[in-house]
Phi, psi and omega in degrees: 000314181295324180295320178298316178295321180298323182281337187256321196266311194295320181296312176296326177298314179295328183282316189266334181272120185291318183280123183299314181298319179296321179296314179296316180295324177296317178295317179299318181296313180294317180297319180298318179295312182295319178299315179297315180296317179296316180296319178298317180296316179293324178293319176299319178294321179296317179296327179283356176112357178276117183251025180282332181265321182234156179290162179292329182283117181290345180270354180285139178271129182270078182293323182295318179298317179293320181294318179295317179292324176294321177296317177300318181296315181294318179295321178298315178295325176294322178291327174298315178296321178295322177297322177294317179294321178298317179296316179298321180291319181289327179273353177080012179264135175282150181283339183268187179269138178275101183284340181275358182296330181286342181279344182281139180252000000 
């Protein structure tokens, strides 16, 4: 589920949402919902006896699951930033401040 959201959402969010903070927060909100839903679904399967996602030992820490999800989260935020840079490049606007604007008369 997270991979599907990662492939579809962050680049268009960065491209179409003008406010940088709003684009990042929108991605964080969607990712948080999908992560929670995915974790709930996997936990229900684990309680039902499916041990393909989590170990049989309930005291074991699932570092791999956390690392993969953290990587998805980081790549998604990077894609939001890439969408913003792509938009700035296509519209011809620089992302920084034009310091030479005060020199024009």
